[in-house]
N, C-alpha and C positions, 0 to 999 in steps of 0.2 A: 418358417425361420430356420436357417441352417444351424447345425449343431455347433457347440463350442469346440474349437480346435485351435490349440496354441500354434501360432506362426510368428516367429521372431523377426522375420525378414523386414516387416514395416519399420522396425526400430533401427534398422541399418539405413533406411532411407530418410531424407530430410523431413518428410511428413511426421514420422514417428520420433525421430531423434530430437527435433526441435520441441515436440510436445513434452518430452522428458525434461528438457531445459526449462520450459515454461512451468512445469510442475515444481521443480526445485526452486525456481525464482519466486514463485508465489509463496512458498513456505518461508523463505527468508524475508519476504515483504511483510507478511502479517506478524511474523515472530519478532522482528526488530522494532516494529511500531507498537504492537499490542502488549509486548512484555516490558515496556519501559516504565521505570519508576525513578523519580529524582527528587531533589529538594533544593531550595534556595535559602541562603542564610545571610542574616545581617547581624552586625555587632552594635549593641546598644549600650550607651553610657549616660550616666547622670551624676557628675562629680558632686553636686550639691547633696546628693543622698548617699554618696560613697559607693556607687555602683559603676564599675568600669568593665567594658567589653564583655557584656553578657550576650550569649548567642540566642537569636530568635530564628526559628526555622519554620518554613512552610513546605510541606511535602506534596508532591503532585505526580501524576502519571496518567496512563491511558484510562479513560478516554479524554483526558485533558479538559475537564471542567474546572478551570482554574478559579472560578468565582466561588468554588466550594472548598478551596484549599486554604484553611486558616493558619495563622501563625501560632506557634507554641514556644514557650520558653523551656530551655533545658533545666533551668533551676526551678525550685519550688517558689510559688507565689508569683505575683505580678511584678515584672521588672520595671523599675522606675514608676511604680504605681499606675501602670498602664495595662489595661486588659487587652493583651495582644490577640487573644482569640477572636476578638470582634473584627479584626482586620483580615482580609482575604486577598488573594491574588486577583488579577483582573482578566476577564475574558472567558468565553466558553467556546472551545474549539472541538467539541465532541462530534458535531455533525460531519466535519471534514475527516476527522480521524476514524470515526466508526464506519463511514461510507468506504473509506480506503481499505480498512481491515476486512470488513464484510465482503467487499468485492473480491479481495485477494483470496478469501476462504472459498467463495463460490468458484473462482477460477481453479483453485486447487482441486475441488471436487469434480469440476468439468474435465480437467486434464486426466484425472483417474478414470472417469467414464470413457473418455475418448481413447485412452490407451487400451482399455479392455476391449473396446470395439475394434481397434486396429489389430490387436494381437489375437484376440479370440474369435472374431468374426470378420476376418479379412475378406473372404469371398463375398459375404453379405454387403460389406461396405463398398467394395469395388463394383459389384453388379447393380447396386441400388442407385437410383437417380436422386432420391430425396435425401438420403443420409449425407452424402458429400455436400449437397446444397445447403442443408441445415448447418453443417459444420463450417461451411464458408461464411454464411451469414453471421453465425456466432463469433467467428474469428474477426470479422470486420467490426462488429459491435464492441467486442472486447478490446480491440485496439483503440477505438475511440474513447471508451470508458477509462482505459488506463491513462490516456492523455488527460482526461478531465480530472480524474481522481488524484493523479500524481501532481498535477498543477495546483489543485486546491489544497492538498496536503502540504506541498512545498511552501505555499503562501501562509498557511496556518502555522507551520513550524517556524517561519521567520518571525511571526507575531509572538509566538510562545517564547522565543529567545529574547525578544525585546521586553516582554512583560515580566519574565523571571530574572532579568538582568539588573543592571544598575538603576534602570528607570523606576524600579519598585520603590525606591526611597522617596521619590517625588509624590507617590500616591499615599504615603502614610502621614496622617495629619500631625501626629505628635513629633514626627521627624522634622517638621517644618518649624519647630520651636527650639532652635539650638541653645537657647539660654536654659532650657529645662532638660531636653533630651537630645543627645548626639547619636546619630545613626550613620553607620558606614556599611556599605555593601561588602560582604565577605566572599561568598562563592556561590556557584550554582553547579549542579551535576552536569558533567559533560554529556552532550547530546550527540555524540558520534554515531551511536546506533540509529538515531532518528535520521541523521544525514544519510546513513547507509540505506535506510528504508526508502527514502526519496529516490536515491540512485537506482535501487531495484525496481521502483515503480516505472521509471522511464526506460529501464532495461527491458521490463516486461512489455512495454509498448513497442519497442523495437523488435522484440522476438515475435510478438503476435502480428505485427505489420509485415515482417519478413515471411512469416509462415503462411500468410494469406495467399501468396502466390502458389505455394505447393498444395494448399487445399483447393485452390481454384483449378489446378490442373486435374483434380479428381472429379470435378463436376462436369455436367453435360454441356456447360457453356464453353468448355475448352475442348472436350472430346469431340471428334467428328461424328456427324450423324450416320446412321446406317446407310442412307442413300449415298452419301459421299464416300463412305467406306466401300460400298459395292462398286461404285464407279472406279475407285482407285484399284480395286482388286480385279477388275474386269468382269464383274458380275453381269453388267449390261453391255452388250457389244455395241461399239460405236456405229453410227449410221453408215450404211454402204453408199458408195458413190454411184452416181448415175452411169 
């Protein structure tokens, strides 16, 4: 194995430069999704008991197991004699969210390893037949998985918005008895950062798909064989005429 020797020239080429972009994009992907925390709030009133517009809150966040996010009252005691802790949001979207974030973390680590190989072992990478091929296969698989994980997470995010929005009122039993308890949807935390995470997911797919061509050029599938090279360089003389 050749000795480690820093060579920054690959970073000036599309192969290395795009890898840096992929590294940064993966960071934004898992940071914007994995670091999210939000809450949905409703206003509860029961005029017969002298209670007006008391706030009931359900906090949620990554990994978005909404069926474990119970409601809590800001005031002491049970509002309108209802044990709101017994009510939870609907849905478990942890599988899509965790797959999305975990894959982004693995991509982050792979990009670091690839950059070390490009910069520190440039000659080893260029002279090897296996390393560029492995890099090419990983690039194709990563492109496909970015498409799958981003699509799944985008669908899950759509469902999360519906579940934590105004539709939650329809799922609360006591809110279906207006003569006793009046419920009004108040607010839900903005999910702009989650929208950004979806955008970065599809951006990653585009980056990895585009980078596949530059990685392919480093493989033996694109490089001419030694025999073809020797012919082009005049290594074997053409047959003489009769």
